[in-house]
PLY file of the C-alpha trace (Angstrom):
ply
format ascii 1.0
element vertex 296
property float x
property float y
property float z
element edge 295
property int vertex1
property int vertex2
end_header
130.16 -17.31 -25.67
127.13 -15.56 -24.48
124.90 -14.57 -26.98
122.80 -11.89 -25.76
119.85 -10.24 -27.63
118.38 -6.49 -26.51
114.63 -5.54 -26.36
114.25 -1.68 -27.12
116.42 0.62 -29.08
115.26 3.80 -28.20
117.28 4.35 -24.97
121.33 5.10 -25.40
121.61 2.11 -23.15
121.26 -0.34 -25.83
123.71 1.43 -27.96
126.10 1.55 -25.40
125.91 -2.10 -24.22
126.75 -3.43 -27.87
129.12 -0.77 -28.29
131.22 -1.93 -24.97
130.46 -6.12 -25.75
131.49 -6.22 -29.81
133.43 -3.37 -30.64
137.77 -3.88 -29.67
138.97 -0.69 -28.28
141.85 1.16 -30.24
144.79 -1.80 -29.80
142.28 -4.13 -31.01
141.33 -5.84 -27.74
137.55 -6.28 -26.77
136.56 -6.11 -22.91
135.43 -9.52 -22.93
136.07 -12.16 -25.30
133.27 -14.54 -24.13
130.20 -11.98 -24.85
128.35 -10.80 -28.05
125.32 -8.74 -28.47
123.93 -10.56 -31.76
120.39 -9.11 -31.87
117.72 -6.26 -30.83
114.37 -5.66 -31.22
113.05 -1.48 -31.30
110.03 -2.56 -30.30
108.08 0.66 -31.14
110.95 3.07 -32.09
111.72 4.15 -35.49
112.66 1.54 -37.51
115.59 3.59 -38.76
117.38 4.55 -35.43
117.03 1.09 -34.21
119.09 0.08 -37.63
121.77 3.11 -37.09
122.07 1.47 -33.15
122.86 -2.10 -34.78
125.03 -0.43 -37.19
127.13 1.55 -35.11
126.99 -1.36 -32.46
127.90 -4.13 -35.08
124.50 -6.18 -34.13
123.91 -8.98 -36.78
120.21 -9.29 -36.41
117.11 -6.43 -36.72
114.58 -9.31 -34.80
110.87 -8.03 -36.10
109.85 -9.95 -33.14
111.11 -10.55 -30.14
110.23 -14.17 -31.04
113.23 -14.89 -33.24
115.61 -14.63 -30.45
114.90 -18.18 -29.48
117.40 -20.37 -29.68
119.90 -17.66 -31.55
120.52 -15.74 -28.10
121.61 -17.18 -24.22
120.54 -13.88 -22.85
117.65 -10.82 -22.53
117.99 -7.86 -21.99
115.50 -5.12 -22.04
116.18 -1.37 -21.93
113.86 0.73 -23.58
113.11 4.13 -21.96
109.57 3.58 -20.93
109.86 1.18 -17.83
106.08 -0.18 -18.42
107.23 -1.95 -21.21
109.87 -3.74 -18.91
108.68 -6.14 -17.38
105.87 -7.15 -20.05
108.52 -7.23 -23.26
110.92 -9.62 -20.54
108.34 -12.18 -19.02
108.38 -14.55 -22.13
112.57 -14.53 -21.97
112.10 -15.16 -18.24
109.37 -17.85 -18.64
111.28 -19.37 -21.32
114.11 -19.53 -18.49
116.81 -16.82 -20.31
118.73 -15.35 -17.71
117.48 -11.77 -17.83
118.87 -7.86 -17.63
115.94 -5.45 -16.96
117.30 -1.74 -17.05
116.27 0.84 -14.44
112.90 1.34 -13.51
112.68 -2.49 -13.29
108.89 -1.79 -13.76
106.19 0.75 -12.35
103.79 -0.69 -10.73
103.33 -3.39 -8.01
101.66 -5.54 -10.42
104.00 -6.22 -12.24
105.91 -6.77 -9.43
103.91 -9.28 -8.77
103.98 -11.06 -11.66
107.75 -10.63 -12.58
108.23 -12.18 -9.00
105.85 -15.21 -9.98
107.38 -15.83 -13.19
111.55 -15.60 -11.67
110.53 -18.40 -8.54
108.12 -20.14 -10.93
111.03 -20.77 -13.74
113.54 -20.26 -11.21
115.02 -17.27 -13.30
118.88 -15.52 -13.02
117.78 -11.66 -13.03
119.43 -8.58 -12.47
119.83 -5.67 -13.39
118.08 -1.68 -12.20
120.25 1.32 -12.45
124.37 1.33 -13.18
124.60 3.95 -10.86
124.96 1.57 -7.94
128.32 0.28 -9.03
129.90 3.69 -9.28
133.39 3.62 -8.30
132.44 6.35 -5.37
129.26 4.28 -4.11
131.05 1.09 -3.97
133.52 2.78 -1.58
130.66 4.55 0.43
129.32 1.20 0.89
132.40 -0.50 2.17
133.75 2.03 4.03
130.16 1.97 5.74
129.87 -2.04 5.70
133.66 -2.41 6.98
133.30 0.04 10.24
136.22 2.17 8.56
134.92 5.11 9.44
132.69 4.60 12.22
129.18 4.27 12.80
126.61 6.07 10.54
125.17 9.33 11.42
123.61 10.25 8.18
123.79 11.41 4.36
123.06 13.19 1.62
122.77 12.31 -2.00
121.83 14.51 -5.08
121.00 13.23 -8.96
118.48 14.10 -11.37
114.78 13.54 -11.70
111.84 14.73 -12.70
107.92 14.21 -11.94
106.74 15.57 -15.77
109.13 12.94 -17.44
106.54 11.64 -20.37
108.22 8.03 -19.09
106.39 7.62 -16.02
107.35 10.09 -14.15
109.94 10.30 -12.08
110.53 6.38 -12.25
112.37 7.48 -15.27
115.47 9.30 -13.89
114.03 8.61 -10.45
115.60 4.48 -9.37
119.71 6.61 -10.18
119.32 8.14 -6.98
117.51 5.57 -4.56
119.28 2.82 -5.64
122.49 4.78 -5.01
120.86 4.99 -1.36
119.98 2.12 -0.62
123.65 0.25 -1.84
125.57 3.07 0.39
122.86 2.82 3.81
121.14 -0.22 3.13
118.23 -2.01 1.86
116.01 -1.75 5.35
114.71 2.56 5.24
112.01 2.52 7.30
109.73 5.70 6.09
110.36 8.73 4.11
109.07 12.08 3.72
108.54 13.89 0.01
108.40 17.77 -1.01
108.68 19.20 -4.17
108.81 22.97 -5.41
108.63 22.12 -8.88
108.82 18.82 -10.83
112.60 18.59 -10.67
113.36 20.09 -7.42
112.19 17.48 -4.97
114.00 16.66 -1.16
113.30 13.56 0.66
114.17 12.30 4.13
114.78 9.04 4.85
114.62 7.45 7.92
116.84 4.59 8.97
116.62 3.12 12.64
119.22 4.92 13.16
119.94 7.63 10.71
118.26 9.92 8.20
119.60 10.33 4.77
118.28 13.10 2.61
117.87 12.62 -0.95
117.79 15.53 -3.31
116.33 15.63 -7.37
117.87 18.38 -9.18
117.39 17.65 -12.79
119.68 18.92 -14.82
122.97 19.52 -12.39
125.83 19.58 -13.60
126.77 16.36 -11.24
126.31 14.06 -8.84
127.55 14.42 -5.04
127.26 11.83 -1.97
128.33 12.85 1.31
128.12 10.39 4.39
128.11 11.63 7.83
130.01 9.35 10.81
132.11 9.24 13.96
135.57 8.97 12.47
134.71 12.36 9.48
132.57 10.70 7.20
132.98 10.48 3.07
131.87 13.14 0.58
133.06 12.92 -2.96
131.54 13.81 -6.53
130.16 10.97 -8.23
131.72 9.82 -11.72
129.34 8.49 -14.00
132.22 8.06 -16.91
132.12 4.08 -16.51
128.65 3.42 -15.19
128.06 0.97 -18.14
130.85 -1.59 -17.88
130.79 -1.51 -14.54
126.89 -2.28 -14.71
127.08 -4.92 -17.67
129.98 -6.38 -15.51
127.50 -7.10 -13.32
125.56 -9.02 -15.80
128.53 -11.05 -17.17
129.60 -11.67 -14.01
125.76 -14.09 -13.10
126.54 -15.07 -17.04
128.99 -17.07 -15.50
128.77 -17.75 -11.98
124.95 -18.48 -11.94
124.27 -16.42 -8.99
122.76 -13.27 -8.67
124.23 -9.76 -7.59
120.82 -9.13 -5.86
118.38 -10.63 -4.23
115.12 -10.23 -5.91
113.98 -8.19 -2.64
116.56 -6.45 -3.31
116.56 -5.79 -7.21
112.51 -4.01 -6.64
113.18 -2.20 -3.36
113.67 0.91 -5.23
110.26 0.45 -6.72
108.74 0.57 -3.31
110.83 3.15 -1.89
109.84 5.19 -5.59
105.73 3.94 -4.99
106.29 5.84 -0.73
107.73 8.66 -2.47
105.17 9.07 -5.03
102.55 8.81 -1.84
104.36 11.09 0.05
104.07 13.76 -2.42
100.75 13.05 -3.22
99.27 13.28 1.09
101.86 15.22 2.57
103.04 13.24 4.97
105.42 10.97 6.52
105.15 7.48 4.32
106.26 4.07 5.99
107.63 1.61 3.35
106.16 -1.14 4.76
102.67 0.64 3.81
103.31 -0.19 -0.15
101.74 -3.94 -0.65
0 1
1 2
2 3
3 4
4 5
5 6
6 7
7 8
8 9
9 10
10 11
11 12
12 13
13 14
14 15
15 16
16 17
17 18
18 19
19 20
20 21
21 22
22 23
23 24
24 25
25 26
26 27
27 28
28 29
29 30
30 31
31 32
32 33
33 34
34 35
35 36
36 37
37 38
38 39
39 40
40 41
41 42
42 43
43 44
44 45
45 46
46 47
47 48
48 49
49 50
50 51
51 52
52 53
53 54
54 55
55 56
56 57
57 58
58 59
59 60
60 61
61 62
62 63
63 64
64 65
65 66
66 67
67 68
68 69
69 70
70 71
71 72
72 73
73 74
74 75
75 76
76 77
77 78
78 79
79 80
80 81
81 82
82 83
83 84
84 85
85 86
86 87
87 88
88 89
89 90
90 91
91 92
92 93
93 94
94 95
95 96
96 97
97 98
98 99
99 100
100 101
101 102
102 103
103 104
104 105
105 106
106 107
107 108
108 109
109 110
110 111
111 112
112 113
113 114
114 115
115 116
116 117
117 118
118 119
119 120
120 121
121 122
122 123
123 124
124 125
125 126
126 127
127 128
128 129
129 130
130 131
131 132
132 133
133 134
134 135
135 136
136 137
137 138
138 139
139 140
140 141
141 142
142 143
143 144
144 145
145 146
146 147
147 148
148 149
149 150
150 151
151 152
152 153
153 154
154 155
155 156
156 157
157 158
158 159
159 160
160 161
161 162
162 163
163 164
164 165
165 166
166 167
167 168
168 169
169 170
170 171
171 172
172 173
173 174
174 175
175 176
176 177
177 178
178 179
179 180
180 181
181 182
182 183
183 184
184 185
185 186
186 187
187 188
188 189
189 190
190 191
191 192
192 193
193 194
194 195
195 196
196 197
197 198
198 199
199 200
200 201
201 202
202 203
203 204
204 205
205 206
206 207
207 208
208 209
209 210
210 211
211 212
212 213
213 214
214 215
215 216
216 217
217 218
218 219
219 220
220 221
221 222
222 223
223 224
224 225
225 226
226 227
227 228
228 229
229 230
230 231
231 232
232 233
233 234
234 235
235 236
236 237
237 238
238 239
239 240
240 241
241 242
242 243
243 244
244 245
245 246
246 247
247 248
248 249
249 250
250 251
251 252
252 253
253 254
254 255
255 256
256 257
257 258
258 259
259 260
260 261
261 262
262 263
263 264
264 265
265 266
266 267
267 268
268 269
269 270
270 271
271 272
272 273
273 274
274 275
275 276
276 277
277 278
278 279
279 280
280 281
281 282
282 283
283 284
284 285
285 286
286 287
287 288
288 289
289 290
290 291
291 292
292 293
293 294
294 295
């Protein structure tokens, strides 16, 4: 049985992951027979809310200090709403050799990417996480259709999801990673450059240049649904993205890593969204095309 500890209770993700692991369905069956969330630390969340999350999710231990997790869990997830907390919160567990999940965004600075990379390499840490949106059925299906050649050569595409420069949780980083990670999953982890513009903090358009095609990303907060369109020589693929089972799809990748001891994504691919988001912000600030390789 894998025992999971969760850092951060303010995000709805904490409750969602706990319920997924700890609560049986109406017939008494668990989604996973071999994994439970056994501990949670609220950080700066209201203690009453942390207690509520623990009660609803059937989490036994409410820690007053993350160190209480040591020896009581087999892996750790950090899901704080504020992405700037993610690396500082998870580093002690990376250093201690625990497999970890870092929620989106992985972090909000390139300095934290460096710290995380060095700690993971030093301790051979198993690490995964980011946006669960990249595992949506439609995103995986689009990626498969392109990589298999089923719909021919890629001509480009467009994708849309909420995002807001004025979010209190590190601006665009809070929701922005979702759209970037979906794009990277479908079109590849090697975008070359981009140019971004906005008319409002939550109305942003980005043209992303790959070697042979362009992808348009649109941040449209409060839109009732998310859509993806892929243009290709055999007609392409276009659909609404179903987000109803994203927690299970994402968490299953974490469990898979714990079982197989293999990371779903390389470290470079896991943190690539940070470089793309930094490029978007730089483009907006400087009103120009930004090469991804500029972001170092």
